[in-house]
N, C-alpha and C positions, 0 to 999 in steps of 0.2 A: 096187710100193708105191702110185702114185696111185690108182687104181681101188681099193685098198683103203681107202686115207683118204676117196677121195669118198663111198663107202658109209657110212663111221664118220661123217664131216662131216653128211650127211643126215638119220641118225637122231639126233643130237646138235641139230638145228637143228630137226627136226621137232617136240621137244620142248620147245621156246620158246615162251611163253605168247602172244608177236606173232606168231607164224610160223602162217601157215593151212596150209602144205603148201610141199614143197622138191622138184622133179624134178631128175632127174638127165640129163645131155644130152652133146653135144660140145663144141662150141662155145656156148656158156660152158659150162662142166663142170657147174654147178648153177643151177639157175634157183628163187627163192625166191618166193613167195608171200607178201604180211604180211597179216593182216586188216585192216588200214588199208587195202587195195586198190595197196599200191606194190610193185614186182616189182624184185628184185635180182640181177645176174647175178655170180656165184662165178666166179673165174677161178683154178686151181690152174698154178702155174708148175713145170713139170719141168725145163725148158729155160731158157736164160739169154732174159728178152725182148726187145722192142725199145722204144723210147722212143715212136715215131712209132704205133706200134700200137695201145701203151696209150693216146695223146692222141685216135686216131680213135676208138677203141671208147668212151672216154668223153663227147666229143661226139655222138657218134651214137645213144648210150644216154640222155644227160641230156637229148635233144630231145626224148625221149617219155616224160619223165619216170622211166628207168627208173636205178637205183642199180649203182653198181660195188664189188664188194668182191675182194681181190688175195692172194692165201697163196701162199707160195714155197717151194719143197721144200728142207729143209735143206742137202742138198749143195750148195745153189747160194751158200750164205754161206761167207764168210771164217770161221777159226775164232775164238773168243773170244778177246778180249785183241789182234786183229791190226791193223796202224796201215796205213791205203793209201786209196787214191783210188778211193771205189765208182765201180760203173757208173752214170750216169744214171736208168736205169732203178730201179735199187734201190731211188735215192735218191726216186723221184718213187712207188713204192710204200710209201713209208717215210712223205713227207710224204700223201698219200692215206689211209693207215691209222693216222693219229691221232699221226704221232711213232714211230712202229714200225714192223716189219715181222713178220707173222706167218707162222711159218716152222712147214712141217709135216714130222713125221719119223715113222718107227716105232723105238719101242724096248722093249727087252724084250717083243718081240714083238706089242706093241700101239702103236695110233696114236696122236699126240699134235701138238700144237700150243702152239710157245714163242712168246716174243715174243725181239727181236732189236732192236738200237736203234744207228743211227749216231751218234755223238756228236763234233761237231767237237772239231779240237784245233789249238793254233795257228794260223799267218793264211794257210797253204799248202794249204787245200781239202781237207789229210786228216782222217782220223775214225776213232774207234777204236770197232769192234766190241763189244759186249756184251751179252750173253745174260741174260734174264731167266727166271723159273720158268714151268710147265708152264700154260696156260691153263683155265682151268673154263669151259666154254662154256654160262654163264648169261644171255646178254644180246645182242644182236641190237641194232645202234644204226643208224639210217639220217638222213642230214643233207647239207645242203647247205655247202660252203667253197670258199674264193676263194684258194687259195695266192698268192703275189707270187714265187715263186722262177721264173728264168729257165724252166727247161727242163719247167716242169709249171703256169705261172702259165695262170689259166683259173677257171672258175665250172664248178665240179662236181659232178656226186650221185653219193655214197660211202655204203659202208658199213662197219660194223669191228665188232669183236667186245668194244668199248667196255670195256677191260679199263686199270686203274691204272698210269700211268708207274713202272715201279719203278725205273727210272734217277733219279729225282728223291726218292727214299724216301733218308731221312738215316741210316738202318741201312744202306742199299745200297750209300750213298757212302762211308761211312766201311768199311763194309766191302773195299770196292776199296781205297779207300787202302791198308789194312793191308797187302792182299796184293801190292799195287803196291812196298810201301816193304822186303817181305819179300824178294820178288823181287830187288828193287836189293841189298841185303843179301848175299844166297846168291851174286850173281854177282861181290861184288868179293871178287876171292880174295884169300886172307891174314888175313882177319879173322872175326871171328864175334862178333855180336850180341845180348847176352840182355837187354838191356833199354834205357831211352831213356840210363840214365847210365851203363852199364858196357861195354867192348870189349873185347878181346883178342884178340893176334895168335893164328894158325892154325901149326902146323909146316909143313914144305914141300909135304907131301901132303895138308894143310886137314882132316888126322884128329885130332888133337890133342885131348881134351878139356879142357873149361872148368876153369879154374885153383881151386885150390882156396877155397872160399869163397864159388865164386861163385853155389851153391844158395842158400843164408842169401840173399844181397842180391836175386837172384830173388824170394824168398819177401816179406822185405823190403819190397820195391816194389810185389808184388802185396796187400799188406796194405796200405800206402799208399794204393794205387788205391781198395779199398773204402773207406778211410775217406776220401778225396776225396768217391765218394758217397754217404757218410752209415750206409753200412753194415757189418755184420759179415761176416768173412770166410765164413761156410757159409749166404750168402743164395743163393738160388733164381737159376736163368739170364732168369725172369719176373720177379723182383724187381729184379734188376740192371738190365734192360732199362727198367723200369718208372722208376726212379730215374735213370737217365740221360738219359731225355725229360724228367722234369718238370725238373730241374736246367738242363738244354740249353736248354731253353723258356726258363727266365727270363736266363740269363745271352747269348742267341744274339746276336752285333750287332744285327741287323735289328729287334730288337723290347725290347733292355733299355734300361733311363733310364743305365746306367752308361756312363763316357766309353768311347768306341769302343774304343779300346787295353786298357782292364783288361776291357771285355768280351769282347775277344779271345783275350785272354791267359786269361781263365777258362774262355770254350768250349772253347780249345784243351787246357787241361789234363786238363778233363773228357770231352773226345773221346778222350783217351791213355789217361787210366785207364780207360775203359770197354773201347778196343779189346786195353789188353795184359790185361784180368780175360777179354774172351772168347779170346784166342789161347791163355791160358795154360790154359782147359779146352778148347781146341778146338770152341768153340759154335759 
């Protein structure tokens, strides 16, 4: 898989406007020459890395003005949603790659690079693994960074694919929060929840249908959600999305002129309405 990915990545990088040529090698896996005269060493991890080797390589290459870029085999990463204390070499790669890990894999017989992000949770050094969309390789960024994290502290020359931070996007965070809510509801035995305002008990084996009239209640709550966004129930997905963004921006506690409590209440109501509509249509 690594050799297949390397050949594919070389072809993709050679198409970029700031790349003069990339050359396959053993260590590193690729050497990329930019038109600016800068060289970048690309390392593909198909086995767990070692932090001391990463730091040694960064120091040696940085001393001669060469940047380093790291990609990790997806098989080395925990599954999406896993909560754990990651190995320090993975956290180092995340820091060096713009607060994400670029992971490679073969999907549907085609090479692919995706983003993974380790999100801190709590105060016990635990992180939650989050996966983003596949990467469209259209940029290669070279820069100098000075991270302050003890395990990778220093002044390093690095490169990455300059992708947006998917885990900071409002839509992604709202969607993730909705999924977590649904998982909590499903794991809570003996109860089903069809809206924020209606719950009912199941039978002992958890298979009883909703009570009579529940569908009408759900429909009514859906209509209310559309109304809160100022839309008709036949509004398209893009129209719903645009309306939510416009209204959410006007009442977000960080920017709204409303009292903070009122802004938070309105923002929460808008978010719940938007997520309810998306869930109802499986968007």
